[in-house]
C-alpha positions as CSV (number, residue, x, y, z in Angstrom):
1,M,-9.1,-11.4,-6.8
2,A,-6.3,-12.3,-4.3
3,I,-6.7,-12.4,-0.6
4,P,-4.6,-10.4,1.4
5,W,-3.9,-13.0,4.0
6,N,-1.4,-10.5,5.9
7,Y,-4.5,-8.3,6.3
8,V,-6.8,-10.6,7.4
9,I,-4.4,-12.1,10.0
10,R,-3.4,-9.1,11.1
11,S,-7.1,-8.0,11.6
12,L,-8.0,-11.2,13.6
13,N,-4.9,-10.9,15.8
14,R,-6.1,-7.1,16.8
15,D,-9.6,-8.6,17.5
16,K,-11.2,-5.9,14.8
17,P,-14.6,-6.1,14.9
18,Y,-16.2,-8.1,11.9
19,A,-18.5,-5.1,11.0
20,R,-15.2,-2.7,10.5
21,F,-13.1,-5.4,8.8
22,L,-16.0,-6.1,6.5
23,M,-16.4,-2.2,5.6
24,E,-12.5,-2.0,5.1
25,Q,-13.0,-4.7,2.4
26,L,-16.0,-3.3,0.8
27,A,-14.2,0.0,0.2
28,G,-11.0,-1.4,-0.9
29,D,-13.1,-3.3,-3.8
30,E,-14.7,-0.2,-4.6
31,L,-11.7,1.8,-4.7
32,A,-10.0,-1.0,-6.8
33,A,-13.2,-0.8,-9.4
34,R,-12.5,3.2,-9.6
35,L,-8.9,3.5,-10.3
36,P,-8.1,3.9,-13.8
37,L,-6.1,1.2,-15.7
38,S,-3.3,3.7,-16.0
39,T,-2.9,3.4,-12.2
40,T,-1.2,-0.2,-12.6
41,K,1.6,1.9,-14.3
42,A,2.2,3.9,-11.1
43,L,2.0,0.7,-9.1
44,D,5.0,-0.5,-10.9
45,H,8.1,0.5,-9.3
46,S,10.6,-1.9,-11.3
47,Q,10.9,0.9,-13.7
48,E,12.8,3.1,-10.8
49,P,16.3,3.3,-11.5
50,E,18.2,0.7,-9.3
51,I,19.9,3.7,-6.9
52,T,16.2,4.6,-6.2
53,R,14.9,1.5,-5.1
54,E,18.0,0.9,-3.3
55,L,17.8,4.1,-0.9
56,H,14.4,3.4,-0.4
57,G,15.3,-0.1,0.7
58,V,13.2,-2.0,-1.7
59,G,13.9,-5.7,-1.6
60,E,15.4,-5.3,1.9
61,K,13.5,-7.8,4.5
62,K,12.8,-5.2,7.1
63,T,12.3,-1.9,4.9
64,G,11.0,-3.4,1.8
65,I,7.2,-3.0,2.2
66,F,7.8,0.8,3.4
67,G,10.5,1.6,0.9
68,K,7.6,0.1,-1.9
69,Q,5.2,2.3,-0.2
70,S,7.2,5.5,0.0
71,L,7.7,5.0,-3.8
72,L,4.0,5.0,-4.7
73,A,2.5,7.6,-2.8
74,P,3.7,10.9,-4.0
75,R,2.4,9.1,-7.5
76,L,-0.9,8.3,-6.3
77,A,-1.5,11.5,-4.0
78,P,-2.0,13.8,-6.8
79,A,-4.6,11.2,-8.4
80,R,-6.9,11.8,-5.4
81,G,-6.5,15.3,-5.1
82,A,-3.8,15.3,-2.2
83,L,-1.3,18.0,-2.2
84,R,1.0,15.7,-0.2
85,A,1.2,12.2,1.2
86,E,1.7,10.6,4.7
87,L,3.4,7.7,5.2
88,S,3.4,5.9,8.8
89,A,5.5,2.6,9.5
90,G,3.2,1.6,12.2
91,S,3.6,-1.1,14.7
92,D,4.4,-3.7,12.5
93,V,8.0,-2.7,11.3
94,G,10.8,-4.5,13.3
């Protein structure tokens, strides 16, 4: 499994307690093990029309990550029983 270095570095920079960091890592591993293989299709945004990816800012330096997340959220929310999805840009967008 690939190590999400950006998450690790952000956690270290924010002085996240090790117990919390470890709990989040284990929870992520457990979630990944429970996701059906069909979920990989939901994670693939390359099949979206070009105009949709452009309008969401996919491929742009400042908006790319948030754009990808905004395309994925509506696909993943129903699988978890949610009626809606809420996205937050957080403080890392700049």
